[in-house]
N, C-alpha and C positions, 0 to 999 in steps of 0.2 A: 878192614871194616868187618865187624862181626854181624852174623845173620841168625835169625830164628825162623823156624817153621810156624811158630805160634802153636796153640793147642791143636792136637790132632785127635779127633774122636776115634775110639777103638771098639765100638760096639756095632753089631749088625752088619758087618762087612761080608762080602762074598769073595772068595769061597769060604773064608774064615777070618777071624780077627788076627791082628798082628801079634806075633810072638817075638819078632826081631825087627830091627830097622837097619836099612842099608843106606850109606852115604857115598855118593860118587863124587870124587874130587878130580877136576881137570885143571892142570897148571898150564896156563898160556903165557907164562913169563919166561924170561931168559935165564932165570936162576931157580934155586930150590924154593919151594913154597912149604912152609911149616905152619903148624897151628894145633888146635885142640877141637875135638868134637865132643860135646857133652849131651847126654840123654837124660831127661827128667821124667819122672812119673808125676802125673797131675791129679791123682785121685783125692781131691779135697785139699791137699797141701802139695807144694812143689818139692819133690825129693829127688836128689841126683841118683841115677841108676849107674851111670858109667861116665868116665872121662878118659878119652883116648887121644894121645898125641899122634900127629901125622907128619910125614915128610915126603914130598912129591918132587921128583926131579923136573927140570925144565922140559916143557912140552911133553909131559907124560900125564898119566892118570893112575888112580888107585881106587879101591873100594874098601870101606870100613863097614863091617857088619857087627852089630851089638845086640845082645839079648835084652828084652824088655823086662826081664824078671817076672815072668808069668804073662798075663794078658791084662795090663792096666786099662781102665776105662778111657783114659786120656794120656797122651804123652807129648813131649816137645823135644826138638833137637836144636841145639845151638852149634854154630860153626864159627870158630874164632881164628881166622888166618892171621899170619904175621904181617901180611902185606896185601895190596890189591893184586888182581891178576889171576884169581882162581874162579872157576865156574863150578857150581855145586848143585846136586839134586839129591832128594831124599825119598826113599820108598819104604813103605811097610811091607814086611814079609810074613807069610803064614809059617806055621811050624813045619809045613811041607815045602818050604822055600819058594812059594808062589808069590809073585808081586801083587799087591793089592792096589789096583789102579786108582781107587778113590782116595788113597793115602799117598799119592804121588805129588811131590812138591818140587817144581822146577826152579831153576835159579831165578828166573824173573818173578816167581811167586814168593820167594823168601823175603822176610822183612828185615831191614837193616836196624840194628840196635846199637846202643852206645854203652 
């Protein structure tokens, strides 16, 4: 089942606005979890910034970090796994690699999409 963060505002953040986004993927299945993470810029129109395939072994985790292509005013992350059994979280990161807590999206906060 695919998920989205929905639009994330990227202005006025402390300590700075996001330059990158990090997706944490935890596979709680007995097999390999694969899929795609897509990042979109939402400055007036929805434009894809990156599309990254992932593969996570059973009962393991990984991180995917992608540039936002500058500092867009808004962005969105879609996570499209090949099966159920993954837990995901998304964090905005500053250029200095600091997590922006206001841009933290936990698994329970992601919206299921079709």
